[in-house]
N, C-alpha and C positions, 0 to 999 in steps of 0.2 A: 676758695674765694676769700677775699679780705674786704672789710669795711675800711675805707680810707678817707682822709680829709685832703682836699685839693689845696696845695700850698703855693702854687705858681704855674707859670706857663714857660715852655721851652721854645726859644726862637731858633729856627733852622733855615739857613739860606738855600740849602739843597736837601730834598727829601727823596727817599726811595719812591718809585712810582706807585707802589701799593699803599702808600701813606698820604698821597695827595688828597686834600679835602678833609683831613683829620688834623686835630690839634695834638700836640704832645704836651702833657701836663706833668707837674711834679706832685706826688702824693706822699702822705705819711700814714702808716697804719693807725687805726682809730679803735680804741676800746673804752670801757667805762669802769670806773672804780665802784666800790661798794655803795657809795652815796649817789651814784648815777651821774657823776661828773665825767666829762670827756677827758680821756687821756690820750694824747697824740704821741706816737712813737718818735724816736730819734732818727731812724733810718729814712732816707729820702729815695723814692723810686720814680722812674719815668714811665708813664703809661700812655698808650694811644687812646685818644678820646674822640669817638665818632659822634658824640652828642653835643659838644660845645659847652662843657662844664665851666663854671667860673670859680675863682679863688674863694675858698670857704665852703664850697659845696661838699656834702658827704656823698661818697660814691661807693659802688660795689665793683671790685675789680677781680679779674681772673688772671691766671698766670700760665706760662708755658704754651703747649699745643692748644689748649682751650682758648687762649688769647688770640691766636691766629685764626681759629675757627670763628670766634666772636666777631672779628672784623671782616670775615668772609674771604680770606686769602691764606691758604695753608703754607705758602712760601714767604709770607711777609716777615721782615726782620723785627718781629715784635715778641717781647717776653711778658708784657703786661698790658691789659686793655680794660677799659671801663665797659661794663655791661649794664649798668643802671645807675640812676641818680636816686639817692635816698631822700625822701621828703621828711 
């Protein structure tokens, strides 16, 4: 699992049936430096979002088979999914 920061939304005109009702969001890995300041990674990932996260939210994401399990469909074309919003 990774802590990530939501950086944007993905617009899709056609979605796989297993993703209907979910948002697709862009996220970047989030860590903290020695002083406790946020450090946002350079790599951008796309994650399925069943919660409706907004830009700027900190989220917990999972990858691979666990992502498909998290959204409840083992055959969904998902490699990363949000499993929680960090307050």
